[in-house]
N, C-alpha and C positions, 0 to 999 in steps of 0.2 A: 470514817465517820466524821472527820474534820470538815468535809464539804458541807455538812448540815448545820454547822455552827455559824450563827450570824456574826461572830467575831473572827471567822476565817476570811480575811480581807482579799478581795480581788485587786482593788485600786482605790486610790483616794482622789476624789474629784472635788473641784471648788464649788460646793454647794452646802447650804445649811447655815445655822447661826454662827458657828465658829469659823466660817469661811472655807471649810473643807468637810467632805463627807466620806466615811470609810464604806465602800460598796463591798458587801460580802459576795462570795461566789453563789451561794444558794439564792440570795435575793436577785442577783443579775440574771442567772439562768431562768428562775421562776418568772421574772418580769418579761423577758424575752419570749418565753413560751406563752404567757398570757396575751401579749400583744399579737403575736401570730394567730392564737386562737380566736380572738375577737375579730380580728381583720379578715380572716378566712370566713368566719361565720357571716359577717356582713355581705360577703360575696356569695353566700349560699354554698360554700364548699364543705362537703362532709368531713374532709380530712382535719378540719378545725378541732374536732374532738380528740384527736391524738395529742395535740399540744395542750388541750384543756386538761387531760389527764396528768401530763407532766406538771403543769402549772399548779393544780389543786394540791398535788402530793407535796410539792416543795413549800407551798404557802402554808399548809397545815403545820409544818414544822416551825416556820417563821412566827406564826400567830401564837403558837404555844410559848415561844421565848419572849414575845412582847406583851403578854398577858391580854389578848383579845380572844377570850375563850368562845364566845358566840360564833366568831369567825372560824375558830378552829373546828367546831363541830360542823359548821357549814361546808367546810372542805370535804368532809366525809359524804355529805349529801351530794355535793357537786361531783365527786368521783362517780357515784352511782348515776347521777343524771347524765354525765358525759357518755357513760357506757350505754344507757338507754337511748340518748339523743343519736348516737353513732348508729345504732340499729334502726331507729325510726327513720332518719334521714337517708339510709341506704336502701330502704324498701322501694321496690319498683312495681308499677302496675302492669297490665297485660301488654301495653305498648312500649315497655322498657323505659317509661318515664317515671320521675320521682313521684311517689304516691302522695306525699304531703306537699301542699301548696301554700304560699305565703298568703295570708288572709287576716281579716280583722276579727276581734271578738264581739259577740253581740252586746248590746247596751246592758241587758240584764245580767250577763255574766261578768261584765266589767264592774257594775255596781256591787255585786255579791263579792267579788275579788277584793274590792277596796275596803269593805267592811271586815272581812276575814283578816286582811293584812293589819288593819289598825288594832283590832283586838289582840291579835298575835303579838304585835310589837309591844303593846302595853303589859301584857302577861309576861313576856320574856324579859323586859326591862326590869320588872319587879322581882323576878326569881333567878335572874341569870347568875348571881354568885354561887348560891347553895347548889343549883343545878350542876354547874361545871366543876365545883369543888368535888361533889359526889362522883361525877363522871371520871375526873382525874384520878381519884383515890381508887375507884373500881378498876381502872385500866392499870394502874401500878400494881395492885393486888394480883391481877391476872398475870402480868409479867413476872412478878415474883414467884408465883406458883409454877411458872416455867423455868425458874432458876435464875431470874435476872438480878435478884438481890438489890433492888433499887430502894431508896429512902422514900417514905410517904411524903408527897409534896404539900407544902403549905402555900396555898396560892393567894396572892394580894388581890384585893378587890378589882372588879373590871373597871378599866380606866374611864370608859364612857358608856355606861350601861344602856341608856336610851338610844343613842346613835349606833352603838354596836348592835343592839337588837334590831333597829330600823334596817341596817344594812343587811343583817342576817335574813330577816323575814322577806324584805323586797327582793333579795337575791334569790331566794328560794322561788318566789313567784316568777321572777324574770326568767330564771333557768327552765322552769316548767314550761312557760310560754314559748321560749326559744326551741325547746325540743318539739313543740307542735307547730312551729313556724308561724306564730302569731305576731303581728305587728307590734303590739303593746309591749312586747319584751324589751324592745329598744328604748321606749319612753321610760320604762323603769330603770334601765341601766344608765340613762342620763342622770336621773336623781341619785342613784346609788354612787355613781362616779363622782358627783359633786360633794356629797357627804364624805366619801372616801379620801379626796384630796385633802380636806381640812383635817380629818382624824389622823391620817398617817403623818402628816406634817407635825401636828402636835405631839405625836408619839416619837418623833425624831427619825422616822423611817422615810428619809427624803426622796430616796430613789423610788419607792412605791408611790408617794405623793405625785412625783413627776410623771410616773408611768399612768397614773389615773387621770392626769391632765390630757395625756395623749389618748387614753382610753375614752375620755369624754368626747374628744373630737371624733373618734371612730364610732361611738354610739350615735352621735348627732348625724354623721353621714349614713350610718346604718338605718337610722330612722327614715332619712330621706329616701334611700334606695328601696327599703321595704314598703314604704308607703306608696311609691311609685309603682312597684310591682304589684301590690295589692289592688290598685286602682285598674291596672290592666287586666286583672283576672276577674 
């Protein structure tokens, strides 16, 4: 179980406010898996979902330890979305070609999505602390019923409720759009990655912040490639 502890250090690198950053094993492996997932997705490779499953599992553990509860719940959704995306991208038509094609959303659907996301962000930001406190307590209760004998957690307030909620809601929308091969997913990832770079830096998770700078570049390139593909089709 030591592998899952963010204090289990892989190496110390010259990065951060103190001139050095202790990179944990779980953070390093999760970051590499995330980079591979997004890069392969930008190339429209179905195998990206395997690395996505590894990434979201490890990041769920990290987010619990750094008190980003909305992002913790998000990883559970991502796990299910990766499973579905793997299935959807693998489907073939009668000509043995991929059934899903890269395409744009309609203007009406884009407008509806924008309104739904805004409302969801405001609601989640308002209720994020009580919701995730109850979820954490329920999870511990279930584990204790199975004999885990864990202490009931007292969770500190979410570090950045509005931005945490924004990352959560937009990531849900982007992941759904990606599973359907809609170009707009990359535009949302660009916004999400910009927010993530700042939030993770402020939380002291510098390797994740650096990773999201790289992911921002991948998302910009993915946007370019998928826009080009959509125009051809």
